[in-house]
C-alpha positions in Angstrom: 0.3 0.2 -0.1 1.3 3.5 -0.6 2.9 5.4 2.3 1.1 5.9 5.7 3.0 9.0 5.9 1.6 12.8 5.5 -1.4 12.0 7.0 -3.4 15.1 6.2 -7.0 13.8 7.0 -7.7 12.0 10.1 -10.0 8.9 9.7 -12.6 8.6 11.0 -14.1 12.0 11.9 -17.2 13.9 12.2 -18.7 11.2 13.4 -21.3 13.0 15.6 -22.8 15.1 12.9 -22.5 12.2 10.6 -24.3 10.4 13.4 -27.7 12.6 13.0 -27.4 12.7 9.2 -27.6 9.0 9.0 -30.1 9.2 11.3 -32.1 11.6 9.4 -31.1 10.0 6.1 -32.8 6.8 7.4 -36.1 8.3 8.3 -36.4 10.1 4.9 -35.6 7.4 3.0 -38.4 5.1 4.9 -40.8 7.9 4.1 -40.4 8.2 0.6 -39.1 4.3 -0.4 -39.4 0.7 0.1 -35.7 -0.4 0.3 -34.1 -4.0 0.0 -30.7 -4.5 0.7 -29.3 -7.2 -1.2 -25.5 -9.0 -0.5 -24.9 -7.9 3.2 -22.7 -10.8 2.9 -20.0 -9.3 1.0 -19.6 -6.3 3.2 -15.9 -6.1 4.5 -15.4 -6.4 8.6 -13.2 -3.0 8.1 -11.3 -0.9 5.4 -9.0 -0.3 3.6 -11.1 -0.4 0.7 -13.1 1.5 -2.4 -16.5 1.5 -2.4 -18.0 2.3 -6.5 -21.6 2.3 -7.7 -23.6 3.7 -10.7 -24.4 7.1 -10.7 -27.5 7.9 -12.2 -29.5 10.5 -9.0 -28.2 12.4 -6.5 -29.3 10.3 -3.9 -26.8 7.6 -4.3 -24.6 8.9 -2.1 -27.4 9.5 0.6 -28.0 5.5 0.4 -24.4 4.8 1.0 -24.0 6.8 4.2 -27.2 5.6 5.6 -27.3 1.8 4.8 -23.9 0.8 5.5 -22.0 0.3 8.7 -18.9 2.3 7.9 -17.6 5.9 8.3 -17.7 6.5 4.9 -15.4 9.2 3.0 -17.1 10.7 -0.3 -15.1 11.9 -3.1 -17.5 14.3 -5.0 -18.2 17.2 -7.0 -18.2 20.3 -5.4 -21.5 21.4 -6.9 -24.6 18.9 -8.2 -26.5 20.4 -10.9 -28.9 17.3 -10.4 -29.9 17.8 -6.9 -32.2 20.5 -5.6 -30.3 23.2 -3.8 -32.4 23.1 -0.8 -30.1 19.5 0.1 -26.8 21.2 -1.0 -26.4 21.5 2.9 -25.8 17.6 3.1 -22.5 16.8 1.6 -20.7 19.9 3.4 -22.4 18.7 6.9 -20.7 15.5 5.7 -17.6 16.7 4.8 -16.9 15.5 1.2 -13.3 15.5 -0.2 -14.2 17.8 -3.0 -12.9 17.5 -6.3 -13.4 20.9 -8.7 -14.4 19.7 -12.1 -12.5 20.4 -15.1 -9.2 21.0 -12.6 -6.8 18.4 -11.6 -7.9 18.3 -7.8 -5.0 17.0 -6.4 -5.8 18.0 -2.6 -9.0 15.7 -3.0 -6.8 13.1 -4.6 -4.1 13.4 -1.8 -7.0 13.3 0.9 -8.5 10.4 -0.4 -5.3 8.7 -0.1 -4.5 9.5 3.1 -8.1 8.0 4.2 -7.3 4.4 2.5 -3.8 4.8 4.0 -5.6 4.8 7.4 -7.5 1.7 6.8 -10.5 4.1 5.8 -13.4 3.5 3.5 -13.8 5.8 0.5 -16.4 5.9 -1.8 -16.3 7.3 -5.4 -18.4 7.0 -8.3 -16.4 6.2 -11.0 -19.0 7.9 -13.9 -18.2 11.4 -12.5 -21.9 12.5 -12.1 -25.7 11.5 -12.4 -26.3 13.2 -15.9 -27.4 9.9 -18.0 -29.5 6.8 -16.3 -27.2 4.3 -18.3 -23.6 3.3 -16.9 -21.1 4.8 -18.8 -17.5 4.6 -18.6 -15.2 5.6 -15.9 -13.3 8.7 -15.4 -9.5 8.7 -14.9 -9.7 9.6 -11.0 -11.4 6.5 -9.5 -8.7 4.0 -11.7 -5.7 6.3 -10.7 -6.7 6.0 -7.0 -6.7 2.3 -7.2 -3.6 2.0 -9.0 -1.7 4.0 -6.2 -3.6 2.3 -3.2 -4.0 -0.9 -4.5 -6.8 -1.9 -2.1 -10.2 -4.2 -2.5 -13.0 -2.6 -4.4 -16.7 -2.9 -3.4 -19.1 -2.6 -6.3 -22.7 -1.6 -5.5 -25.6 -1.4 -7.9 -28.4 1.1 -7.3 -31.8 0.1 -8.8 -34.8 2.6 -9.0 -33.0 5.7 -7.3 -33.5 7.6 -10.4 -37.5 6.8 -10.3 -38.1 7.4 -6.5 -39.6 11.1 -7.3 -41.6 10.2 -10.3 -45.1 10.0 -9.7 -44.4 10.1 -6.2 -47.5 10.3 -3.5 -46.7 9.2 0.4 -49.4 6.5 -0.3 -47.1 4.4 -2.8 -43.8 4.7 -2.0 -41.4 3.4 -4.8 -39.6 0.4 -4.5 -35.5 0.2 -4.5 -32.4 -1.9 -4.2 -29.0 -1.4 -3.3 -27.1 -4.8 -4.3 -23.8 -5.4 -2.7 -21.3 -7.3 -5.0 -18.5 -9.3 -4.2 -15.1 -7.5 -3.6 -12.5 -7.5 -6.0 -9.2 -6.4 -6.9 -6.9 -4.8 -6.3 -6.3 -3.1 -9.5 -3.4 -2.2 -11.4 -0.8 -4.1 -9.3 0.8 -5.8 -12.1 1.5 -1.6 -13.6 5.2 -0.5 -12.6 5.7 3.4 -12.7 2.4 5.5 -13.3 -0.3 4.2 -15.5 -1.0 5.1 -18.7 -4.1 6.7 -20.3 -4.9 3.5 -21.4 -4.2 1.6 -18.1 -6.4 3.9 -16.6 -9.1 3.4 -19.2 -8.5 -0.5 -19.0 -9.1 -0.9 -15.2 -12.0 2.0 -15.0 -13.6 -0.5 -17.5 -12.9 -3.5 -15.5 -14.8 -1.6 -12.2 -17.7 -1.0 -14.5 -18.0 -4.4 -15.8 -18.1 -5.4 -12.1 -21.4 -2.9 -11.6 -23.2 -3.9 -14.4 -24.6 -7.4 -13.5 -25.8 -5.5 -10.0 -28.3 -3.3 -11.7 -31.2 -3.5 -14.3 -30.3 -5.2 -17.8 -31.8 -1.9 -19.3 -29.7 0.9 -17.6 -26.4 -1.4 -18.4 -25.6 0.9 -21.5 -22.2 0.6 -22.4 -21.5 -2.4 -20.4 -24.6 -4.2 -21.8 -24.7 -7.8 -23.5 -27.3 -6.2 -25.7 -25.6 -5.0 -29.0 -28.7 -2.2 -29.3 -28.6 -1.2 -25.7 -24.9 -0.4 -26.0 -25.4 1.5 -29.5 -28.3 3.6 -28.0 -26.0 4.7 -25.1 -23.4 5.9 -27.4 -23.2 9.8 -26.5 -23.5 9.4 -22.8 -20.3 9.1 -22.1 -19.3 12.7 -23.0 -18.2 14.3 -20.0 -20.0 17.7 -19.5 -16.7 19.2 -18.1 -14.5 18.0 -21.2 -14.4 21.9 -22.1 -15.9 23.5 -18.8 -14.9 23.9 -15.3 -16.9 23.7 -12.0 -20.0 25.9 -12.1 -20.0 26.4 -15.5 -22.6 23.6 -16.1 -26.6 23.5 -15.5 -29.2 21.1 -15.2 -27.0 18.6 -17.2 -30.0 16.4 -17.7 -31.3 18.7 -20.6 -27.8 17.9 -21.9 -27.8 14.3 -21.9 -27.9 12.2 -24.8 
């Protein structure tokens, strides 16, 4: 594992406020959904490891913080154009490791490495945002961390979270599933030196292939066994920040293909 010196983020942290947020999150989830958690037997006893999952909804991280028995550290964007502004306080109070999209975000990556170096649990959504509802290739950040830290990876599939608020009524809450897969990896152990972009793409594809069987077949997108679904997913891999920076993309769902 990477050098354990130069610790910048003490793990675990903010346990009091995070305990309160976890209780509130579970209360809210109980009101708006019926949750089925599948695969609890796959949960590691302790860190270090990384959690990855599909990212189709702004509520995906809420289910991770509420339903998993860890003090999870999240790597995420400073802004979430797909989420209501009313909920912007949640990631701030939790204290996510902010990534500034359109920049290198070295501080967040170093902090993430520090968390894992302390046998912590880190969550990152490899797609880099929830602008589409089909599985897309991973952005380079998650594979880079995989290579640097060489820790196990826990894949999770979220089913139905993107439909929670469609025709919502308290009398008929949506049924959603959180499917926990078997840990795999580490990845990149056979790569000497700094990984190339091709190396990171290959690791990223392996990560998404582990997530694909955990979600609905019609949403597997680029990782579907159905050629028609892979063809239909073309264009969704375009990252909204390829030519923009944090704060320059609004309501990305209207831009999704």
